[in-house]
N, CA, C and O atoms as a Tripos MOL2 file, in Angstrom:
@<TRIPOS>MOLECULE
protein
  200   199    50     0     0
PROTEIN
NO_CHARGES

@<TRIPOS>ATOM
      1 N           3.7370   67.7480   43.6350 N.3       1 MET1
      2 CA          4.8410   68.9720   43.6390 C.3       1 MET1
      3 C           5.5010   68.6710   42.5500 C.2       1 MET1
      4 O           5.8700   67.5370   42.2450 O.2       1 MET1
      5 N           5.7210   69.9450   41.7520 N.am      2 PRO2
      6 CA          6.2390   69.8570   40.4020 C.3       2 PRO2
      7 C           7.8460   69.3210   40.7570 C.2       2 PRO2
      8 O           8.3300   69.0300   41.8510 O.2       2 PRO2
      9 N           8.4620   69.3100   39.4070 N.am      3 HIS3
     10 CA          9.7840   68.8860   39.3720 C.3       3 HIS3
     11 C          10.7960   70.1960   39.3080 C.2       3 HIS3
     12 O          10.3440   71.1770   38.7180 O.2       3 HIS3
     13 N          11.7970   70.2700   39.7280 N.am      4 GLY4
     14 CA         12.7190   71.3290   39.6830 C.3       4 GLY4
     15 C          12.7030   72.5070   40.8900 C.2       4 GLY4
     16 O          13.4250   73.5000   40.8040 O.2       4 GLY4
     17 N          11.9230   72.3080   41.8640 N.am      5 VAL5
     18 CA         11.6080   73.1640   43.0210 C.3       5 VAL5
     19 C          12.8980   72.9040   43.9830 C.2       5 VAL5
     20 O          13.3530   71.8170   44.3380 O.2       5 VAL5
     21 N          13.3380   74.1650   44.2890 N.am      6 LYS6
     22 CA         14.5220   73.9040   45.3270 C.3       6 LYS6
     23 C          14.0190   73.4720   46.5920 C.2       6 LYS6
     24 O          12.9100   73.7860   47.0220 O.2       6 LYS6
     25 N          14.9230   72.6800   47.2390 N.am      7 LYS7
     26 CA         14.2980   72.1370   48.5910 C.3       7 LYS7
     27 C          14.1640   73.4810   49.7170 C.2       7 LYS7
     28 O          13.4250   73.3950   50.6970 O.2       7 LYS7
     29 N          14.8160   74.4610   49.4830 N.am      8 SER8
     30 CA         14.5820   75.7840   50.2540 C.3       8 SER8
     31 C          13.0250   76.2730   50.1350 C.2       8 SER8
     32 O          12.4650   76.9510   50.9970 O.2       8 SER8
     33 N          12.3640   75.7720   48.8100 N.am      9 ASP9
     34 CA         11.1370   76.6390   48.5990 C.3       9 ASP9
     35 C          10.3460   75.5400   48.9480 C.2       9 ASP9
     36 O           9.1830   75.8630   48.7100 O.2       9 ASP9
     37 N          10.3970   74.3360   49.4200 N.am     10 LEU10
     38 CA          9.2270   73.5300   49.6490 C.3      10 LEU10
     39 C           8.6630   73.7980   51.1440 C.2      10 LEU10
     40 O           9.2900   74.1420   52.1460 O.2      10 LEU10
     41 N           6.9630   73.4720   50.9380 N.am     11 PRO11
     42 CA          6.2190   74.0880   51.9550 C.3      11 PRO11
     43 C           6.8180   73.5240   53.3230 C.2      11 PRO11
     44 O           7.5510   72.5360   53.2890 O.2      11 PRO11
     45 N           6.5440   74.0780   54.3800 N.am     12 GLN12
     46 CA          6.8450   73.8950   55.8900 C.3      12 GLN12
     47 C           5.7710   73.7850   56.7730 C.2      12 GLN12
     48 O           5.0280   74.7600   56.6560 O.2      12 GLN12
     49 N           5.3400   72.8650   57.7330 N.am     13 LYS13
     50 CA          4.6370   72.6790   58.7100 C.3      13 LYS13
     51 C           5.5020   73.0100   60.1970 C.2      13 LYS13
     52 O           6.7270   73.1100   60.2560 O.2      13 LYS13
     53 N           4.7480   73.1230   61.1310 N.am     14 THR14
     54 CA          5.1250   73.0160   62.4740 C.3      14 THR14
     55 C           4.5620   71.5160   63.0870 C.2      14 THR14
     56 O           3.3740   71.1960   63.0280 O.2      14 THR14
     57 N           5.5480   70.7240   63.6360 N.am     15 CYS15
     58 CA          5.0940   69.3170   64.2540 C.3      15 CYS15
     59 C           4.1040   69.3820   65.3470 C.2      15 CYS15
     60 O           4.6320   69.9520   66.3020 O.2      15 CYS15
     61 N           2.8820   69.0350   65.6090 N.am     16 GLN16
     62 CA          2.1790   68.9640   66.7050 C.3      16 GLN16
     63 C           2.5170   68.2920   67.8610 C.2      16 GLN16
     64 O           1.9030   68.3980   68.9230 O.2      16 GLN16
     65 N           3.7260   67.4300   67.6230 N.am     17 GLY17
     66 CA          4.3680   66.7230   68.7070 C.3      17 GLY17
     67 C           5.4690   67.1130   69.3940 C.2      17 GLY17
     68 O           5.6220   66.8940   70.5950 O.2      17 GLY17
     69 N           6.3640   67.7670   68.5930 N.am     18 CYS18
     70 CA          7.5620   68.2530   69.3740 C.3      18 CYS18
     71 C           7.6230   69.9200   68.9020 C.2      18 CYS18
     72 O           8.4660   70.5960   69.4930 O.2      18 CYS18
     73 N           6.8730   70.5230   67.9940 N.am     19 GLY19
     74 CA          6.7880   71.8050   67.8100 C.3      19 GLY19
     75 C           8.0000   72.3860   66.8440 C.2      19 GLY19
     76 O           8.1580   73.5980   66.7010 O.2      19 GLY19
     77 N           8.7790   71.4720   66.2420 N.am     20 LEU20
     78 CA          9.8860   71.9690   65.3910 C.3      20 LEU20
     79 C           9.3090   71.9640   64.1000 C.2      20 LEU20
     80 O           8.4360   71.1280   63.8660 O.2      20 LEU20
     81 N           9.6970   72.8570   63.1260 N.am     21 PRO21
     82 CA          9.4080   72.8660   61.6940 C.3      21 PRO21
     83 C           9.7050   71.7690   60.7070 C.2      21 PRO21
     84 O          10.8680   71.4250   60.9160 O.2      21 PRO21
     85 N           9.3230   71.2510   59.9870 N.am     22 PHE22
     86 CA          9.4260   70.1470   59.0510 C.3      22 PHE22
     87 C           8.9410   70.6630   57.6470 C.2      22 PHE22
     88 O           8.0950   71.5310   57.4340 O.2      22 PHE22
     89 N           9.6570   69.9410   56.7490 N.am     23 THR23
     90 CA          9.2720   70.3350   55.2850 C.3      23 THR23
     91 C           8.8430   69.0230   54.5450 C.2      23 THR23
     92 O           9.0720   67.8720   54.9170 O.2      23 THR23
     93 N           8.0950   69.4760   53.2910 N.am     24 TRP24
     94 CA          7.5460   68.5900   52.6310 C.3      24 TRP24
     95 C           8.4260   67.4520   52.2740 C.2      24 TRP24
     96 O           9.6270   67.7110   52.2090 O.2      24 TRP24
     97 N           7.9770   66.0260   51.9890 N.am     25 ARG25
     98 CA          8.6600   64.9690   51.8020 C.3      25 ARG25
     99 C           7.7870   64.3890   50.8670 C.2      25 ARG25
    100 O           6.5640   64.3780   51.0060 O.2      25 ARG25
    101 N           8.6970   63.6700   49.4440 N.am     26 LYS26
    102 CA          7.7800   62.9670   48.4250 C.3      26 LYS26
    103 C           6.7930   62.1050   49.0630 C.2      26 LYS26
    104 O           5.6200   62.0510   48.6940 O.2      26 LYS26
    105 N           7.3240   61.3790   50.1000 N.am     27 LYS27
    106 CA          6.3800   60.2350   50.5090 C.3      27 LYS27
    107 C           4.9100   60.8350   51.1580 C.2      27 LYS27
    108 O           4.0150   60.0350   51.4310 O.2      27 LYS27
    109 N           4.7610   62.0510   51.3440 N.am     28 TRP28
    110 CA          3.6170   62.7910   51.6820 C.3      28 TRP28
    111 C           2.8910   63.5260   50.9100 C.2      28 TRP28
    112 O           2.0110   64.3050   51.2750 O.2      28 TRP28
    113 N           3.3510   63.2260   49.4640 N.am     29 GLU29
    114 CA          2.7290   64.0980   48.4680 C.3      29 GLU29
    115 C           1.1300   64.0640   48.1870 C.2      29 GLU29
    116 O           0.5330   64.9530   47.5800 O.2      29 GLU29
    117 N           0.6280   63.0790   48.6410 N.am     30 LYS30
    118 CA         -0.9820   62.8850   48.3400 C.3      30 LYS30
    119 C          -1.5240   63.1400   49.4460 C.2      30 LYS30
    120 O          -2.7410   63.2910   49.3380 O.2      30 LYS30
    121 N          -0.9760   63.2940   50.8520 N.am     31 VAL31
    122 CA         -1.4510   63.4100   52.0030 C.3      31 VAL31
    123 C          -1.1150   64.6390   52.9280 C.2      31 VAL31
    124 O          -1.3450   64.7950   54.1270 O.2      31 VAL31
    125 N          -0.5290   65.4290   52.0520 N.am     32 TRP32
    126 CA          0.5160   66.6610   52.8770 C.3      32 TRP32
    127 C          -0.7360   67.2270   53.8370 C.2      32 TRP32
    128 O          -0.5040   67.4400   55.0270 O.2      32 TRP32
    129 N          -1.8130   67.4180   53.3890 N.am     33 ALA33
    130 CA         -2.9460   68.3250   54.0380 C.3      33 ALA33
    131 C          -3.1070   67.7180   55.3960 C.2      33 ALA33
    132 O          -3.3860   68.4330   56.3590 O.2      33 ALA33
    133 N          -2.9510   66.4920   55.5040 N.am     34 GLU34
    134 CA         -3.3920   65.6770   56.6450 C.3      34 GLU34
    135 C          -2.0570   65.3760   57.6180 C.2      34 GLU34
    136 O          -2.2430   64.9970   58.7740 O.2      34 GLU34
    137 N          -0.8460   65.5440   57.1450 N.am     35 VAL35
    138 CA          0.0590   65.2530   57.9740 C.3      35 VAL35
    139 C           0.3470   66.3750   59.1220 C.2      35 VAL35
    140 O           0.5650   67.5500   58.8290 O.2      35 VAL35
    141 N           0.3220   65.8550   60.5450 N.am     36 ARG36
    142 CA          0.6790   66.6310   61.4470 C.3      36 ARG36
    143 C           1.9610   66.4020   62.1800 C.2      36 ARG36
    144 O           2.3620   67.2190   63.0090 O.2      36 ARG36
    145 N           2.5810   65.3610   61.9050 N.am     37 TYR37
    146 CA          3.6930   64.9360   62.9390 C.3      37 TYR37
    147 C           4.8040   64.8070   61.9970 C.2      37 TYR37
    148 O           4.5850   64.3170   60.8890 O.2      37 TYR37
    149 N           5.9860   65.2030   62.3290 N.am     38 CYS38
    150 CA          7.1880   64.8940   61.6730 C.3      38 CYS38
    151 C           7.9410   63.6870   61.7020 C.2      38 CYS38
    152 O           8.9740   63.5800   61.0410 O.2      38 CYS38
    153 N           7.4830   62.7340   62.4470 N.am     39 SER39
    154 CA          7.8710   61.4860   62.6850 C.3      39 SER39
    155 C           7.2010   60.3670   63.2920 C.2      39 SER39
    156 O           6.3760   60.6450   64.1630 O.2      39 SER39
    157 N           7.3440   59.4530   63.0780 N.am     40 ASP40
    158 CA          6.5660   58.3150   63.9300 C.3      40 ASP40
    159 C           6.7570   58.3190   65.3670 C.2      40 ASP40
    160 O           5.9860   57.9830   66.2670 O.2      40 ASP40
    161 N           7.9620   58.7750   65.3980 N.am     41 ARG41
    162 CA          8.1230   59.0770   67.1490 C.3      41 ARG41
    163 C           7.1580   60.0520   67.9040 C.2      41 ARG41
    164 O           6.4820   59.8780   68.9180 O.2      41 ARG41
    165 N           7.3150   61.1640   67.0590 N.am     42 CYS42
    166 CA          6.0490   62.1740   67.7140 C.3      42 CYS42
    167 C           4.8030   61.7100   67.5730 C.2      42 CYS42
    168 O           4.0160   62.0290   68.4640 O.2      42 CYS42
    169 N           4.3300   60.9110   66.5230 N.am     43 ARG43
    170 CA          3.0320   60.5410   66.3850 C.3      43 ARG43
    171 C           2.8260   59.5500   67.6240 C.2      43 ARG43
    172 O           1.7200   59.6550   68.1550 O.2      43 ARG43
    173 N           3.6690   58.6360   68.1600 N.am     44 ARG44
    174 CA          3.4350   57.9300   68.9400 C.3      44 ARG44
    175 C           3.5700   58.3820   70.3920 C.2      44 ARG44
    176 O           2.8310   57.9150   71.2580 O.2      44 ARG44
    177 N           4.5360   59.3130   70.6690 N.am     45 ALA45
    178 CA          4.2980   60.2610   71.7290 C.3      45 ALA45
    179 C           3.2170   61.0010   72.0000 C.2      45 ALA45
    180 O           2.8930   61.3260   73.1420 O.2      45 ALA45
    181 N           2.5550   61.3300   70.8900 N.am     46 LYS46
    182 CA          1.1040   62.0100   71.1900 C.3      46 LYS46
    183 C           0.2980   61.2330   71.7550 C.2      46 LYS46
    184 O          -0.3620   61.5130   72.7550 O.2      46 LYS46
    185 N           0.2870   60.0170   71.0560 N.am     47 LYS47
    186 CA         -0.9740   58.9440   71.4810 C.3      47 LYS47
    187 C          -0.7330   58.4520   72.7180 C.2      47 LYS47
    188 O          -1.7270   58.1690   73.3860 O.2      47 LYS47
    189 N           0.3660   58.2740   73.2060 N.am     48 SER48
    190 CA          0.7900   57.9390   74.5130 C.3      48 SER48
    191 C           0.6810   58.7330   75.5740 C.2      48 SER48
    192 O           0.5450   58.2380   76.6930 O.2      48 SER48
    193 N           0.7260   60.0780   75.3830 N.am     49 ALA49
    194 CA          0.5480   60.9530   76.3420 C.3      49 ALA49
    195 C          -1.0050   61.3680   76.8140 C.2      49 ALA49
    196 O          -1.2190   62.1650   77.7270 O.2      49 ALA49
    197 N          -1.9250   60.7800   76.1390 N.am     50 ARG50
    198 CA         -2.9990   60.8760   76.2520 C.3      50 ARG50
    199 C          -3.7180   60.1620   77.5470 C.2      50 ARG50
    200 O          -4.9350   60.2520   77.7050 O.2      50 ARG50
@<TRIPOS>BOND
     1     1     2 1
     2     2     3 1
     3     3     4 2
     4     3     5 am
     5     5     6 1
     6     6     7 1
     7     7     8 2
     8     7     9 am
     9     9    10 1
    10    10    11 1
    11    11    12 2
    12    11    13 am
    13    13    14 1
    14    14    15 1
    15    15    16 2
    16    15    17 am
    17    17    18 1
    18    18    19 1
    19    19    20 2
    20    19    21 am
    21    21    22 1
    22    22    23 1
    23    23    24 2
    24    23    25 am
    25    25    26 1
    26    26    27 1
    27    27    28 2
    28    27    29 am
    29    29    30 1
    30    30    31 1
    31    31    32 2
    32    31    33 am
    33    33    34 1
    34    34    35 1
    35    35    36 2
    36    35    37 am
    37    37    38 1
    38    38    39 1
    39    39    40 2
    40    39    41 am
    41    41    42 1
    42    42    43 1
    43    43    44 2
    44    43    45 am
    45    45    46 1
    46    46    47 1
    47    47    48 2
    48    47    49 am
    49    49    50 1
    50    50    51 1
    51    51    52 2
    52    51    53 am
    53    53    54 1
    54    54    55 1
    55    55    56 2
    56    55    57 am
    57    57    58 1
    58    58    59 1
    59    59    60 2
    60    59    61 am
    61    61    62 1
    62    62    63 1
    63    63    64 2
    64    63    65 am
    65    65    66 1
    66    66    67 1
    67    67    68 2
    68    67    69 am
    69    69    70 1
    70    70    71 1
    71    71    72 2
    72    71    73 am
    73    73    74 1
    74    74    75 1
    75    75    76 2
    76    75    77 am
    77    77    78 1
    78    78    79 1
    79    79    80 2
    80    79    81 am
    81    81    82 1
    82    82    83 1
    83    83    84 2
    84    83    85 am
    85    85    86 1
    86    86    87 1
    87    87    88 2
    88    87    89 am
    89    89    90 1
    90    90    91 1
    91    91    92 2
    92    91    93 am
    93    93    94 1
    94    94    95 1
    95    95    96 2
    96    95    97 am
    97    97    98 1
    98    98    99 1
    99    99   100 2
   100    99   101 am
   101   101   102 1
   102   102   103 1
   103   103   104 2
   104   103   105 am
   105   105   106 1
   106   106   107 1
   107   107   108 2
   108   107   109 am
   109   109   110 1
   110   110   111 1
   111   111   112 2
   112   111   113 am
   113   113   114 1
   114   114   115 1
   115   115   116 2
   116   115   117 am
   117   117   118 1
   118   118   119 1
   119   119   120 2
   120   119   121 am
   121   121   122 1
   122   122   123 1
   123   123   124 2
   124   123   125 am
   125   125   126 1
   126   126   127 1
   127   127   128 2
   128   127   129 am
   129   129   130 1
   130   130   131 1
   131   131   132 2
   132   131   133 am
   133   133   134 1
   134   134   135 1
   135   135   136 2
   136   135   137 am
   137   137   138 1
   138   138   139 1
   139   139   140 2
   140   139   141 am
   141   141   142 1
   142   142   143 1
   143   143   144 2
   144   143   145 am
   145   145   146 1
   146   146   147 1
   147   147   148 2
   148   147   149 am
   149   149   150 1
   150   150   151 1
   151   151   152 2
   152   151   153 am
   153   153   154 1
   154   154   155 1
   155   155   156 2
   156   155   157 am
   157   157   158 1
   158   158   159 1
   159   159   160 2
   160   159   161 am
   161   161   162 1
   162   162   163 1
   163   163   164 2
   164   163   165 am
   165   165   166 1
   166   166   167 1
   167   167   168 2
   168   167   169 am
   169   169   170 1
   170   170   171 1
   171   171   172 2
   172   171   173 am
   173   173   174 1
   174   174   175 1
   175   175   176 2
   176   175   177 am
   177   177   178 1
   178   178   179 1
   179   179   180 2
   180   179   181 am
   181   181   182 1
   182   182   183 1
   183   183   184 2
   184   183   185 am
   185   185   186 1
   186   186   187 1
   187   187   188 2
   188   187   189 am
   189   189   190 1
   190   190   191 1
   191   191   192 2
   192   191   193 am
   193   193   194 1
   194   194   195 1
   195   195   196 2
   196   195   197 am
   197   197   198 1
   198   198   199 1
   199   199   200 2
@<TRIPOS>SUBSTRUCTURE
     1 MET1         2 RESIDUE 1 A MET
     2 PRO2         6 RESIDUE 1 A PRO
     3 HIS3        10 RESIDUE 1 A HIS
     4 GLY4        14 RESIDUE 1 A GLY
     5 VAL5        18 RESIDUE 1 A VAL
     6 LYS6        22 RESIDUE 1 A LYS
     7 LYS7        26 RESIDUE 1 A LYS
     8 SER8        30 RESIDUE 1 A SER
     9 ASP9        34 RESIDUE 1 A ASP
    10 LEU10       38 RESIDUE 1 A LEU
    11 PRO11       42 RESIDUE 1 A PRO
    12 GLN12       46 RESIDUE 1 A GLN
    13 LYS13       50 RESIDUE 1 A LYS
    14 THR14       54 RESIDUE 1 A THR
    15 CYS15       58 RESIDUE 1 A CYS
    16 GLN16       62 RESIDUE 1 A GLN
    17 GLY17       66 RESIDUE 1 A GLY
    18 CYS18       70 RESIDUE 1 A CYS
    19 GLY19       74 RESIDUE 1 A GLY
    20 LEU20       78 RESIDUE 1 A LEU
    21 PRO21       82 RESIDUE 1 A PRO
    22 PHE22       86 RESIDUE 1 A PHE
    23 THR23       90 RESIDUE 1 A THR
    24 TRP24       94 RESIDUE 1 A TRP
    25 ARG25       98 RESIDUE 1 A ARG
    26 LYS26      102 RESIDUE 1 A LYS
    27 LYS27      106 RESIDUE 1 A LYS
    28 TRP28      110 RESIDUE 1 A TRP
    29 GLU29      114 RESIDUE 1 A GLU
    30 LYS30      118 RESIDUE 1 A LYS
    31 VAL31      122 RESIDUE 1 A VAL
    32 TRP32      126 RESIDUE 1 A TRP
    33 ALA33      130 RESIDUE 1 A ALA
    34 GLU34      134 RESIDUE 1 A GLU
    35 VAL35      138 RESIDUE 1 A VAL
    36 ARG36      142 RESIDUE 1 A ARG
    37 TYR37      146 RESIDUE 1 A TYR
    38 CYS38      150 RESIDUE 1 A CYS
    39 SER39      154 RESIDUE 1 A SER
    40 ASP40      158 RESIDUE 1 A ASP
    41 ARG41      162 RESIDUE 1 A ARG
    42 CYS42      166 RESIDUE 1 A CYS
    43 ARG43      170 RESIDUE 1 A ARG
    44 ARG44      174 RESIDUE 1 A ARG
    45 ALA45      178 RESIDUE 1 A ALA
    46 LYS46      182 RESIDUE 1 A LYS
    47 LYS47      186 RESIDUE 1 A LYS
    48 SER48      190 RESIDUE 1 A SER
    49 ALA49      194 RESIDUE 1 A ALA
    50 ARG50      198 RESIDUE 1 A ARG
C-alpha cells in the first residue's frame, strides 16, 4: 500500500464472521487477499460454530 493514502480510500471487505465491513490494516499488507475475518474473536467464533 503506498504512503499518503487517505484512510477513507483504503480497501474494504466484509467479515465472514459478523458480516460487518472492515478496512485494510498495515499488519495485513502481505496477506490482504487471504484475510476473511475482522478480528480473532470472529475467527474463533466461526471455528467453534462448526
